[in-house]
Each structure stands twice: as structure tokens, then as C-alpha cells.
C-alpha positions, 0 to 999 in steps of 0.5 A: 496492766492490773485492772481495778476492782470495785471492792464490796465490804459488809460489816455486820454490827454487834453488841458486846455481851458478858458471853462475848461477840454477837452478829447482828444479822439484822443490821447488816452495814455497808462500807462505801467507797467515795462516789459521788462524796466530795470530800473523801479519798479513796484508800486500800484496806490492809492488815499486816501479814503477822495480824491476820490470824487476829483480824481475818476469822474466815475467808471464801474464795468464788470463782470470780476471782473475789473473796470474802474475808470475815473480819472482827475488828473494834469501832465507833459508828453511830456513837456507840463503841462495839465490837464488829464483824466485817464482811470484805469482798475484794478480787483477790486473784493474783494479787499477793501482795495485800491482805484483802485484794486490790479495792478501796473504801472511802476514807473521810478523815482521822478523829480527834484521836487519829483513828481513820473514819470511813464512809458506810451506808449509815453513817461514818464508822471510827476504826479503833483496832490498830491492826486494820489499816487504811491507806498508808499512814505515815507514807510521807516524810517532810523533811528539814534541811538537813533531811531529817524527818520533822512529820509524817502524812497519809497516802492512799496505799504504800503502793500508789499505783493500787489507788490510781494515784501518783507521786505529784498528787500530793504536796506539803504546804508551808503551813504544814498541811497535805493537800492532795488533787483528787479529780478536779478538786484539791483536798486538805487531808488534816490528821485530826479531822475530817477532809476539806476541799479547798481552793485550786490554787493550793494544788496548783504547783504540786510537784515532790520536792526531794529537798523537802518530803519523800513519798514512800510507794513500793510495788505490788508486782 
């Protein structure tokens, strides 16, 4: 059994100057997991192997199995669009199937442009860099009667075991909306808005109906 470690993520806000990216050490921001946030889902942070060299500027391994990553991305925080230098500490000992190890960030929803929004110590951060992956954006496929894909929806990870989820946590309503059971709560996950808590009745009888949806989940082992 793999034990889940809470990852620590830090980012340093920077200013885009003509000379290039500048780190602002007095403006360090911490990315947070959901904690007690109601309308929030813990999701895995990742990057595909071919894109690692573009995003990961440095990595430092610690004796306790954690690795500190320095990552360069672009995002919007506090209404400002800027390059960001991201510091992310994830537990990586024995975990080779993800770029940053095991750990989650607090996913708050998508922007109007479809970019993921995550929780930080100073407010929501909209990630503009398409190479930095939050959860698995297209891991649920809605099928028609001919089993053709008609729509795609997100899950917290390409391997649901990494985030402690199971397939029966998710369903697609007749209204085309994605619903997720998250503890005692039922959440609606829009594709261009923040997450909303809805009536538990929307999640009351959730089980994947294979003729209507297909949930993709791999294995990290």
C-alpha cells in the first residue's frame, strides 16, 4: 500500500521585465491543498516527460524522500499575468510514474478560458502554461448509444489511487454536468467555472454506467 504524503508547494511571484524572469523572494506564495475549503478537489500535479526540461529548472532531493522542484510557468494571480518561478516539494521516493511524486493541490475549478485554477495562500491562481497538468482533464468520456465519445470531463488523476478516489465517485447527469462525491459533499465540476456544492441527491446513486461513460485510470505501480 502506498501512503499518501501531503505535498508542499511554493511559488515565487516574478515580474516580467525586458531582461527576463526575475524572482521576487519577498513575495513567496504557498500553493495549498483543499484543507477545509468546501468547493475544492485535491488533484495531482504533473508534467509529461518530454516537457520536463522546459518547465523544471532544478530539483534537489532530500534524505526524507522529498524532492524540491524549481518550475517556471506563466499564470494569473491577483489579476496580473506574469511569469512565475514555482517551488514544489513532493514525496518522490520510489515513485517514478509522475514528474513531481505523490501529492495534491487544491483545484477550485476552471476559468472562462478553460484554464485550471488552484488554491494559494493569497488567492486563486489561474495556470496558463498548458504543459503543467492539474489532474486529468479528459479522463471521463461520455458515450452515445453507439459508444462514440460525445464529451470529456476531468478527474483528479490519471491514476485515481494516487488521489484516494474511485470510479464510483463520478457520474454524468442527464443534464450533461459532471458530479463528484467528495466525502459527505456532492460537487458539480463545471468546465468553465468554479466548483459548486450541490444537493447530495445529485450524487445519491452514483455508479459508472459503462454504456454511457468510460473512466480512464491507470496504475502507478
